Structures are given as C-alpha cells and as structure tokens.
N, C-alpha and C positions, 0 to 999 in steps of 0.2 A: 711649657709644653714638654711632653714626654713621648718619644717615638719607641714603640716596642719593636724590637728586632727579632723576636721569636718567629721562626719561619712558619709556624702553624697559627700564629695569632698576631698578624701585623696590623697594629692599630696605633693611632695617635691619640693622646690625651691632652686636651687643651683646657687651661684654667681660665675661666671668665670671672675674675675677682670681683668685678662690679656687679655680677649677677649671683655671686656665691655658688657657682656651679662648675663642675668638671664635665667636659664633653668628651665622649669616646667616638672617634670617627675612623672610617677606613682611610687608606692612603689616597683614595679618589675624592675624599671629602664628604662621603655619605655619613650622616650621623647614625651611630649604632645605639648609643645610650647616653644618658646624662645622670649625674650623681649630685645630690645636695644633702646637706645635713638636715636632720629633723628640726634642729634649732638653728635658724639662719645666723644667729649671732656667733656661732662657732666658726663659721666660714667668713666672717667679716674681713679678715686679713689674709684670705686665701692667696698663696703666693706660688706654690709649686706642687708637682705631683710626680709620683713614680709608681711603677707597677711590678709586682712579682707574679709572673705568669704561672710559675710552677705551683704557687700556693693560692692563686686567684685572688690576690689582695691588692688593693689600691692604697697607697700611702699619700696623704695630703698634708701639706704644711700650711698652717694658718697661725700667724703671730708666732708665739714661742711654743706651739703645740704641734705634735705630729699625730695625725689620725690614721688609723688602719681600719679598712672595712672590706667586706667581701664584695668582689666584683660582680657576682651573680645575683645580687639583690635587686 
C-alpha cells in the first residue's frame, strides 16, 4: 500500500497481488481507478507500489522488475 500525502492528491494505492491489480482509492475508500498490465504475467509477482504526483507516474514492483507508467492512462 502507498499513501500519497500530497495535499492536492490524497489517494491510497493498494496492491492486490492475487488479482495482478493496483487500486487507487480515496481516503474514504471510494475506488477512483485501477491499473493492470496489458500482459498479466508481468504483474504475477506484484509486491509494492509508489507514486510520483509531480510527474504523474506510478511505480510498481513485480519480482525483480520495477515498472513505471502514467497515472492518467
């Protein structure tokens, strides 16, 4: 889980490794978005997530690989 503390973008990012998915939710728990790889096998070992709000990038760790993708997709 990653808690974004940016005052203009307070979101939580939750890794659901068994579903190969990252969920973006508000602090109240409302789902705002979900993110998956086009190739499910890339997220088979999805373990952690971090966000760079300034660059609008999500970083995901799966196995020994770090993925970076645009949060606005």
